[in-house]
N, C-alpha and C positions, 0 to 999 in steps of 0.2 A: 504494500500500498505507498501511495505515495506521501513524503513527507510534507505538508500543508503549508509549513513557515516556508519553505525549499520550495514549493510550486509559488505561492506569493511572492515572493525573493524575483525567482526568475522572471515571473512575467510583467513584477516592477520595472525590474534591469532593461525588460526587452521593449518596453512602454517609453524607456526612459532614451533609450536608441533610438525610437522612431521618432522622437523629438530632438535626435541632433542636426546641427547644421548638415543640409542636401549637399549636394555639390554643388560649386562655387556656381556652375553654369545653371543650373536649377532656378526657375524662378518662384518665387515665394506664395505659397498660398494666400490666400484672400479668408480670415475668419468675422466673427463678430464677437462684441462683447454684449454678454447678456446674465439675467439673474434668476434664481429661481427664488420666491415667496416662503413665507413661514407655510407650512403646511400644503407646500404643492407639490407632486411627482416634476422631478426634472423631464420627463418623456416629453409632453408636450414643448417644452423650452428647446430640447435641440432638435424636437423633429422642425422644429419653425426655421433654423438656422439650416437644416438641408434642403427644406421646400424655398428658401432665399435664395439658394444656389453657392451656399457656403461649404466650404469643406472641414472647418476649423473653427472652435471657439475659446473664452477666455470666460470663464462662469465664477459666479459668486450666488452662494448659498446660505441661507438664513439656517437651515436644520443640517449643522453637519453630525449626523448620526449614523452608526453602520448601514443603517438601513438604505438610507437616503444614499449612502455613496455606491451600495448594491445597486439600486438605481439608475444610479446615475451612469456608470458602470456597463449594463444592459441595452440603455438608450443610447448612450454616444455607439457601441458595437452594433446595435440593430439599425442607425439610421446614418454609420459610416460618417460620422463624425472625431475628429481627433479634439480631445480640448486640451490645451497647452498650458494652460494653468488655472488653481484655483484661487478667486481673488476673496481678500480677508481684508476688512478695515477696523471692524469695532473691537469691540463694543464701546459704549457711552456716545455722548453729543458729539457732533461734528459741524462746525462752521465755513465753510468755504468762501471765507475772505481773510483779508491784508490784519484785521485787530484781532478777532477770534479765531483765526484759522492757525497761528502758532501755539495758541492755548489749550487747540481741541483736536488736533489731525494726528494722526500716528503716535509714535515709539517717542516723541521729544516730551509730551506733555507729561510731567510726573504720575496725576491725581489717577492717570487711567493705562499707565504703563506696564504697569503686572499683566491686569484684567488684556492687555491687547498681546503681551506676549503668550501667555496661555492662548488667548482665542488663536493666535499663530500657529501657536502647536497643534492644537485640534485641527486646526486646516492642515497641517503636515500630516498628520496622520491620516485625516479623512484621504486628503490626495493618495497614499497609498493604498487604502482600500478601494478608490476608484481608480489606480492604476492612470492617474494624472502624474507626468514628472514635474511639476513645481508648485510653488505657491508665488503669491505676488498682492503687494500692499505698497501702501502711501507709507514712507519712513517718516514722515513729518516736515515742518521745517527747519532741517538741521543749520545749528549755527555755522553762519561762517567762519567764526574767530574759531580755531581748534582751540585755544586753549580755555574759551567758553564752559564751565561745568556741564552746562547740558548738553554739548558738545560730544565729551568724554561718555556722559551718560548713556545718553542714544546710541553710540558704538558699541559700548558694552551690549547694549540691548539686543542691539540688531546680531553681535556676535553671538550671542545666545539662541536667539532663532535659528540664523543661520548654522549653527554647532548643529544643532536637533534636525535640521532638514538634512546636513552632509551627510550625518550617520543614518538618516531615510533612501540616501541615492536621489536627494530631491534639489533643484535648482530652488535659491532665494531670489526674488526680483524686486526691485526698488524702482518705482515708479519717477521718473523725471518732473521736473515743475517746481515745487516746494522752493528748491535749493539753485545757486549758479550751479553748474557742469562741474567746478571744479572740485568744489566741497562734496558735490555725492563722489567725483572720484576719488578725495582724500577718505572718508568713510571707508568706501570698500576696500582701499588701502591698508588703512589701518583696520581693518576688520579683518582682514588678511586670509579668507577663505576663499577656495577658486569657486565655492559652487555661491558666490554672490554676484549676481549680475545685475543688470538694467534694462526696463521695460521702460522703451525710447515713446514718449506719448508725444507726438509732432505737435498737438498744440501748448500742451499744459507751458512749457518755455515761455511760450509769446503770451498767453493768458497771466501768467506769474511774471511777466515782466524781467527772464531771467536769461533774453539770449532766443535762438531757432534754433530749429535740429539742426539743420545742416552744420551750422560751426558746433553744434555739442559732439557732433560727432567725431570731428577732431581730438574732443577729448577724453571722449566716454564708447566710442567707436567698437574696439576691440571687448568690451564690457556687451556690449548689444544681445538680448536674449530674448528680445520680445517686443512687440512695436504696436501702437495704440495709432492708427488714423485719424484722424482730428486734425480741426482745422477752428483757427480765433483768431482775436482781432487782441493788440496790445492795449492792455489799460489806459484807461486817461483818468479815470478817478481812483486816487491814491489810496481810499477804501476798498473798495473792492476788485475783486478780477477783470481779465477783459471778456469780453462779448464769445462766446464759441458759438460759430454757426456752421451752415454746411459745406464739405467739403469741397474746393476748389473756390469758396465763397472769402476766404480768410488770407493771412498773411502767410501759407505755410509752401514754399516752393517744393511740392513733391516730388516734380521731376527728379531737382537736385539732392533731396534726401535719398531718392531709391539710387540714384549713380554711387550715394555716398557709401550706402549699405551695401551695395554688388563690391566696392573695396575692400570694406571689412571681410568680404566672403560671407554675406549673411543671406541665408535664404528660407530661415523661421517665418514664419504666420505674420501677414501682417492684417492687426484686428482694426474691424472699423468699430469704432463708438462714438456713436450720436445721444446725446444728453438731452434729448425730448422724450415727451410719449405722442402715444397715436399714431392715426395715417403718415400724418407729415414725416415720422420719422420712418417710417416703413419706405416710405416714398424716398428720401433723402440716404436711406441706406441702399435702396436700388443703384438710384442713383452716380452715388459715390462708386459702387461696384462697376459700374461700368467705367466711370473715369479714369480708377486705378489700374482697372484690366489692361484697361491703354497705355498706360506710364509703364505699369511693369514689363508690356510685352516690349516696349520702347528699348527701355533699359535692358531687360533678362533674356529679349529674345523671346 
């Protein structure tokens, strides 16, 4: 009778291998950011990804239970969709602006840090059970000053989570945006683990006024293991982030982003994120799919 622990480990390693970079000349697949609410079955969410014509997704789930992990694993297999990462941000209040954001987002705020470390570890265990090879989060507004005590505490917290993931053969992806690229690079190097990577959100650097994704690749390119395709405008109100807009209507130069990704041999998923709801979201997603497919063909052939 096979050892169930060995079988699960072999399955996870196979899933991880599938998520490794494809050959340099391979065109990245397109995916979709999706979420599964409290009490919701993952199956219809994954089915919609396939119905919209996508091969991959990044997925956040409210209920990180063993039963839900099995449901997700079955849904992914049935609908032939690859989940490239499990997304986890909570628990606790999060305010997406420049005043409350540093106090409420990620692993920087002391008041929610322990609970969020625990949540990320639950997400890692869930990813193992669901045979997904990475987890993903916002680490928060990492201080630019490396001597700031909160910077050192945040790095220790990130290392705690990344170490937990490494022991389970998982990548830990930190999303760009809330800090300058060089600050994130410093944190990655200070953590010092080879499974800590970057989820490059093409809009966030613009929305937070921290640069643009083309130049960010010069700093972070070798660490990019995930990409959110999203567009936006720079902030003009110092209290609030810039405005997210449909892909092609903002400041992101997707042609140069894809050219930069190819220079770094990136062939992982390009995952569309549109942060609105309703029919307009679906319309924008499908329009973005056509637009990005054309650009990827132009760059990758």
